[in-house]
N, C-alpha and C positions, 0 to 999 in steps of 0.2 A: 581346682579352685571354685568350679559350681557346686560342689558336694557341700551340704549342710554341714560345718564342723562340730563338734562336741563340745569345744572348748568357747565359750564367749566372752571376750576380752572388753575391758574399758574403751571407750572410743579414744583414738590416737588425733590429736591437733591436725589440721591440715592432711590429713590422711583419705585421699580419694581412692587410692587403690583397694583397699580393703576394708574401710569403714569400721564397724565394732566387733568384725568377726574374723578371726584366725583360720588361714585356709586349713582343710584337713589334713594335707600332706604334712602340715606342721604339727598339728595337734595330736597325729597319730604317731609321731615319733617319740615323745617320751611324755611323761604324767607332767614335767615342768616346761615342756617346750613351747606352748601358749604364751605363759606368764614371761618367759625369757625372750619370746619373738618380740612380745609388745614392748618390753623392757628396752630392747635395742633401739627402736624408733623414738620412744617417748622419753627416755630417759639420758641417751648418750648423745642424741643430735640435737643441739640447742637451735640451729637455724631451721626456721621454716621450710625456706626453699630448698634447702639441701634435704631436709626431711622427705619434702614431697618427691623429690628427684631419686632419692635412694628406694622410696616405697614403690614407685612406679617402676624401677628397676627392677626389683625383687618380684613384683607382680608378673612382669614381662618374662622373667627368668622362669617362674612355675607355670606360665602358660606354654613355655618351649613345649613342643610336642615329645623329645626324648625324656624329659622330667615330668610332664604332665600325667604319665601312665605309672610313675612311681608311686609305692606305697606308702612311704615316709622320707623325709629329708636324710634319714642314716642309709638310705639307698642310693644318696646321689655321689657320683665320683667326679674326679678332676677330668675324666673324658667328657663329662656333661657339661661341665662349666666351659671347657675348652670349645666344645661345639657351639654352645650356645654364643660365646664370644667371636666364634669364627663367623657365624650367621648374621653377626651385626654389621660386617664389614661393608655390605652393599646399601646398608639403610643410614648408618649413621658415621658422621665425622670421627675420626680417632680419639679426640679428646672425649667424646660423649661414650666410645667404647670403653675407655680408661675409665671413665666415672662410674658407668655399670659394674664394670670388673671390681671397682673399689668398694661398692655396695655390697656385691657379694661376699668379697673378701671380709668386709666388717660385720656384716652378718653372722658368717660361718664361724668366725674367730671367737665371736661372742658367744655364740651358742655351744662351741667346742670348751672354751673358757669356765661354763659353767655346767658343764656335765650333760649337756643334752645330746652332743655329738662328740665322738671319738677323737676324729680329726678335722680339720679344715680343708674341704676338698678343692676351694679355690685357691689355696696358699701357692701351689706349685705354678698355675697358670699364667703364663705371660701376657700381657696387654700388647698391641700394635705400637711399634715403633714409631715416636712421633716428638719431634721438636720445630720451634718455630721462634722467630726472633721480631716478627712483626703481628701485631694484632689484627683481627680480621673485622673488629667494630668499625663502620663507617663514621668518620667524624666530618666535622664542618672546618671551612677556614675561618679565621675572626671575621672576614667581610660577611661571610655566609651567616654565621651566627649573629650578628648583630643585624643583618637583614632580617631575620626569623623574628628576634626577640622585636625589633621595630616593627614588624607587621603585624603584632597583636594588639586588638583594639582595648584602650584603655577607658571606655565608657561604660562599662560592664563588671560585675564583680569577678566572673567568671574568666574575663581577659584580664584583669588584674592579677587573678591568681596564677593564671597559666604562665603569664610573664613573669612572675616572682618565683615561681616553681623553676622554669628553665634556666634562669637566672642563677637561682641557687645552686643548680647542678654544675652550671658551666664556672662560675667563679669560687665555689668551694670544691671543687671535684667530688661532690657528694655522690654516693651510690644512690639509685632512686629509693630504694628500701628505706636507708638511712634520711634522706630528705623528706618523704612523706611520712615517716614516723615522728618528725619533729612535733613537739608541742608549743603552744604560745611561751611558755618559760623559757624554751630553748634558744630564742634569741635574747643573748644576755648583753646587759649593760653593765659594764665593768670600767671603772676611772677613765670615764668619758670616751671609752671605745665599746665596739660593738663586736659581740662574737656569736658564732653557730655552736651549738652544742648538738653532734651528731653521734648518734648509736650506731657503730658499725658492725662488721661481722666478729662473732665471737664474744659479744657483749661488751667489746670496748667502746669508751665513751672518746670521742675525738673531738676537741675544739679548734676552730678556724676564725681567725678575725674576719669581718664581715668586708668585702669590697665595697668602695664608696657607691658604686653603681648599683651593685646588688642591694645595698641597704637603702637606696632611693625607691627601688622597685617594691623591697618588701613594705617598707614606710608606707607607701602609698596603697598596697593591698590592706594593709591593716586598718589604715586610717576609714578605708571604704566598709571594712568589716565591722568595726565597730570595737567596742570594748568586749572583751573576753575572758574568759576563766583561763588561768596561769595553765592548766591541765588540759585544756582544750586542744584539739590537733590544729596544727598550725594551716595545713592545707586540707581543704573539706571537698567532699564529693558535692556534685552539683543534682539538682533533682530534674530528670526528665528534659524537656525541652525548656522549661521555664527560665532555667538559669539561677535559680534560686538555691544558694548553698546551704547545704544540711549541717547537723551536726556531727555526721560521721566521717572518719577519715579517709581520704581519696586514695585508694587502692594503687598499687604500681601497674595494674593491669589497665584500669582506667587513664591512668597517667600516660602510659604507651601509646592508648588510642588517641589522646588527647596530643601528643607529639605527633604522629603520624597526621592527623588531622591539621595541625597549625605548619608542619613543613610541606603539606601539599599545597595548602593555600598561599605559602610564601615563595613558591615555585624552586623548593629543594629536591633536586633530582634524585640524589642518593636515599635510599631506605634509611633512614636513621632511626634509631629509639633512644630510649632513656640513658644507654650507657654513652651512646656517642658524645654527648655533653661532657662526660667525664674525660674523655680522650680530646675533644676540643680544648677543655680548658687548660691541661696538661701542655699538650703541644704548642699552644701559644703561649704558654709561660717561659717554655723553653726557648720558643724563638724570640722572644724577646729578655734574652741573656739570663734566665732562671737557671740554676744549677740543678742537675739531677737529682742530688742528695736532697735539697731542698723540697723538690717536686714529689720525691719519694715520701718526705715527712708530711707534707700537707696533704699527699692522696691516703695516707695511713697505710701505706705498702709496707709489707713486712721484708719484701727484698727488692733491690734497685731492677731485678732482671724483670719484675713485674710493672715495674715504672716504665722501664723502654720500650714495652709493647705498646704503650700509648703514644710514644715519641715518633711523629710522624714527619719529622724535620727533614728526613733523607728523601720523602716522596718525589720533590720537585728535582732533586738532584737526582734521582733514577730516572725520571724521564727525561731531563735535558741530555743524559749520556745515551738514552735509547735513541733521540733523535739525530744523534750524530752518524747512525748508521744510514749513509744517504746511497741508495741505490738506484732511484729513479730520478 
């Protein structure tokens, strides 16, 4: 990958792994290889986070020693892919390994379908066996979430923003990308009710009624922010240590840093992140007699199995059962 390729491709959005240059092992494969390689990432993967993850996976594979010495992708065999996947076992969790295999399968399938390769060398390779019934994302109890939200100062614009953002994720089950992707116009007033318009995965638009507590936090933040254009970002980034909000959208990475900072200040022991609030909201809803079917719809999950991963109602039961093992 360090060799200067002959083919220079247009830049791929959110493409830290390759930039604007196709690796030599790709461009030397076929006269159309570079263009098809770029197309796979730029045209077939709409989610920016997935695109970045897949590009990093492919870049890592091309750096893998048995592959790095090959002259072109046409020389890649299933054994190369299998050895690479096997080598990941000590570095990554099974779900990450499966994602990397999916990235390679997708790329090679795309190249084979467009005549760049004769076959897909990743097709017969099996990923690690992996099943789970409980999500690993740490979540908060309702009391902990209330304490965290209540600990945020309300005499600064940044504090009002942070409180409103965390409340948005808790009360609407919104993913962080959907929350920070909201514009001012995405807080919708219809027939005397307030709704959140969330742009979720796959370009789906999901609407959620605004919980009255969430609405209070949003209205306090917007009142302090002042009149804004409908197309302006709802949650804005802050400028340095001044606390002044810019016109730029808050990134999910900065949101994560904010959540970690707020959690530490509130005395939250677990290392929570942005996604923790989605699980917190879903579990709290279910604990208060909400149904799994409605939680699935509210979370915009395609399958109830995904929603169940956020259901931690059994945690306390499991702990109580374990404590019955009285030996000492």
